[in-house]
N, C-alpha and C positions, 0 to 999 in steps of 0.2 A: 489231363487226359493226354498231352501230348507225350508228356513223363513217364505216365504208365505205359504206353506204346512204343517205350524207348525212344524217341526221337530229343535231341536238343532243343531248346525254343529258345529263338530271340525276339526279343522284343523292343516295338519301335515306341520310345517316351510319346507323353504328350505334349508338343509344345507349349503348353499355356499352363504346365503344371511340373516344369522341372524340377525342384526340390523334392516337392512330394513323389516324385518318380523315383528320385537318387536314394529317399530314404527306404521306399519299397522296395526298389530295388538292392540296399543292401541288407534289409532283412531277405528278401529271397535267395541273396548269396550263400549269406549264413546258413539258410536254411536247408539249402542243396549240398552245401560241406557237411552239416550235421548229420545227413543221411545218408553219406558217404557216397553220392553222386560224382562223377567222375568233370576235370575240369572242361569247363565248356559246356554244360547240359544248361547253362543258362547268360544270355548276352543281352545287355540292355545296351540299347543304341541313342543317341540325342541327335536333333536334327532339324532339319524344316520337313515339316511333315509330310508333304509330298512328292519330294524328290527323294528324301530318305527310303518312305515307303515302298515308292517305283522302283527304287534299286533292289529292293531286299526281295519284292514281286520276282523280277526280272532276273535275278542272279541263277545261276547251274546248281546251286548246292542246296538251296530254299527248293523243297519237294511239294507243301501246300500252307496254306494262308489261313490265318484267322483274321477276322474284324467285323467291329460292332462299331455303328458310326452311321452318317448317311447314305439315302440308297444312291446318289452320285457318285461318294467316294466308292461305297462298294463295287461300286459295278463299275466303275474303273480298272479297279483291281482285278476283278472278274475277266476286263475285255483284255487287262493286260498279259494276265496268267493265261486266256488263251492263246493269244499268237504266241508264246515262247516258242522256239522248238522241240520243245519237251515239253507239252500245256501238262497246267497241274492246278488241282482243285481247291478253290477259294471258297471256305465258309463263312459267308458275311452273314451278319444281322444285320438288318436295315431299319425298314420302317415297320410300322404294324400300328393300328389305331382300335385294337382288341376289343371288338365291340361288344355290350350286351345287351342283350332282349330281354326288358322285362314283358310277359303275359299278363292278361285281364283278370280283373277278379282275384286281386290279391286281399282286399281288404287296405284301410287305411295304417293300421299298425304296421302290418307287412310290410307296406310301401314305405314309411317313413324307416323303418327296420331296413332297408334298401337303401335308401336316402344315404344313413348313417355311416354305411359299410362304404359306399360310393363315394363318398366325402375321405376317406379314411384311405378308401384305395389312391381317387386323383390325387390327393396330394402328398400321397409319399415320398418322400425323397425328392420336394418340388416338384413331382410329375415326371420326374427324369428314370422311372424306371422303363426297362423296355416293354412289360406286360400293362402299362400303365390304361386304362379303361379313356381313350379317348370320343366315343361315340357310345351314346345307351339311345335305346329304340326303347320308347312307352307310351301305352292305351292314351291317346285323346279321350279328353272328357273332362268331367269336377275330380276325378280322382287323380288323374293325372297332371292334371293343375296343382293338385295339393301337393302332387310328389315333388311337383317343378319347386316350388315354395318350400318345401322341407329343404331341399341339398342347397338351395341357394342361399338360404337364410345361414345353413351352417359355412359354405363356402365363404361367407360372408365374415365368418368369424377367426378364418382362416392366416395365418400371420404370414408375412413374407418369409420367403425362404433362400437360402442361395442355391443358382445351377451352376454347373461347371465352371464354367468363365463366361466373361463378359459376353463374344460371342455370340456364344449360345443365348445366353439374355436378351442381347439384341433379338436374334435372328428370333424367340419367342415372342418379344411383342410385333415384329412385323408378318409373324403369320396369324398372330389372332386380328390383326386392323386389316389381315387380305381377306381372312374367314367370315370376318364383321361386316364384310364391304360387297360380300356376294348377294342376290337377290335370294328374297326368300329367308333369309337370317337373323335374327333379331339377337343383339348386345344386351345381356339381362346384367351382367356382373365383369366391367373392364378390369383390366390388372393394374395397379397404380404404380406411378414413376417412383417407386423407393429402391433403387442400386444399391443403397450402402453402402460399403466404405469401400468394397473390392468392385463396384459398379455392375453388381451380377445376381443381386437379390429380383425377386418375383414375385408376384402376388396371385390369387386365384383368379379365373375367369370363365364364367360359363355363358352359354352363348344357344338358344334355341332354334328350330327350326322342324317340318314335318316333313312325310317318306315323297311326296310330291315333288316335291322342292328340290327337296337330297338326290333324288333320282334324277331331277333333271340338271344337274350341275355335280359335274364327273371331281373340279375341286373341291367342293366338300368329304370326299373320300379321303384328302390326304391330311397328313400327320403333323398336328402340332407339337414339336415337340417341348412339354410344360406342363404346369397344372393348369391346365385348359380341358374343360369338357363339350360336347356338343351334343345336346337333349334334341330328338327328335322324333317327334309324336307321330302311330300310326291309326287308321282305320281299322283295319281288317286285317288277316293271317294271310291275306294275298299281298297284302305290301309290306307286309315281314319278310316274306318271300323274295317280294322284286331287290329289297333291298340285300339282302343275303346274296343270290345274283348275282349282285354289282358290285359287290366287295372284293377288293384283288386279297391276293393271301396274305396272312394274319397268324402272328405266333400264338391268338387263343382266340374264343368265341365262347361267352357266356349264356347261359339260359336262368333265369329267375321264372319259377314257375311253381304249381301244385305238381305234384310226381301223375298223378290219378287223370291229369291234362295232356301231358308229357305225348301218349301215342297220339292226340289228333293234331300234334305238330311235328309228326313225324316227316313232311316233306321242308321242314326246315331243317329241322337235323340233319338230315339227308342230306343240304344244299353244305351246311357249316363245314360237315364233316370231309368235303372238298377243299374248304376256303381254310381251314387253319387246324395247326400241329397239337392243341389242346383243347379242349371240347372241357367247359366248366358246368354244372346244374348247381343252383344255389350257391353258389361260391365266388369270390373274385379272384382278380386272374392272378394279379400281384403278387400272392405268395410262389414261391415253387420248390418243390420238395425234389429234392438231392435224392433218388431213388434209381430202378431200376426199369420202374414203368414210364418216368416221366419223360415226356416229349416238347423240349425247349427250341421248335424252330415250327418252320412252317413253309407254303408254296411261296414265289416269288410274288412280290419282293420282299415279304417279310425276311428271307434267308433266299440265298444262290442257289441251295439244295436241300427243296424240301425232303430229303430223305434222310438227315442230320437231325443229331440234336446236340446244345452245347451244353448241356446239363443230363447231370444222372451216367451210368454205366456206360449206357449206348454210345457217349462222345468219346470213346476211346476208338470208335471205326474211324472217326475224318483220319484218324493222322498213322491206321493199322494198314498194310496189305496183304489183303489173305494168300495163306501157301499150300494149298494138300500136298501131302505126303503119301503116296498110293504104293504097296506092295514093297517097302521097304525091309530089310530085313532089322530085327529092334535095335540092335548094336547103331545102329547107322541115324538110327531118329534123332533129333533135336531133343535134348532132355523134357522140355516141356510136354512132347509127346510119347516118351517112354510109357509104358502097362504103367511100368511097378512106381511111377511120377516121383523122381528122385527129388525135385525142387519144391513138391509138396506142395503145390500152387493147387486153387479153386479150381475143377474144368467141369464142361460139360460136352457129356457126350451123346451124339445124334445117334 
């Protein structure tokens, strides 16, 4: 989207994957040349992450920043950019637990279907998708218990998969250990110590709690990056609303239920609209369609700018500065704005 807006792009290679970054970078350079873009349209920089990243953000020729990573890293870059003599926007995608709300009265067959879909969504890419569902609210009672058992049996069968690097694998283990140690949280499936040849493989984890315990401990809201799911039981719709109110900003929030019952959950949907950039009904969040309507963003701390999206045609707006030409004669307008459209571009007229 930065190229679509006419901006050159500087990428900071990840320090844990220099060779992979170089391979990808060379492929991008070849593509840039094949498309006839000018030299300098793409640059790849190697070096220690914090030092190089901060230097790029502080450089006066850099006018906007895109970042995906931890909340601490994204916030540090955001604060640095805000302190410049000329502050610039930082579009940082940081943390999101992407809650799922399962409504009561769905029946065992439907609940088992949800458990199957949840397993696939929670373990996709070793749980490292930014839309990974980390917290699931389900109705208490016998049906809820069967849902937990169904999901647990599927997670037990999940093979170890590689995470991005050893540091992230260690952070995953530490995050699970911290979460499992909180009052009111039970560890049903612990990740195995099977790091693999690269010392970065991880296995699935399942924890449970209840809405009252969840609401009494803010640390349960924190993301555990990896194939980990916290299942939280609730007694009634008022507890669901309380949980939704307690949530930080999220990329997504999903609701599973019967269409005819949705009106009775209007208060919940109203709350979720203020908490997430994308609301889903009877769908899992890990699939992100690239289209004009999609919003891949959300209120802080999911991102540093809840008005933006990093996917879809709206993503170009992060790297464009609107300019209005009012009252100018036709011959002095940029070609993009001339009435006869000499560049033959797609335009929307107000």
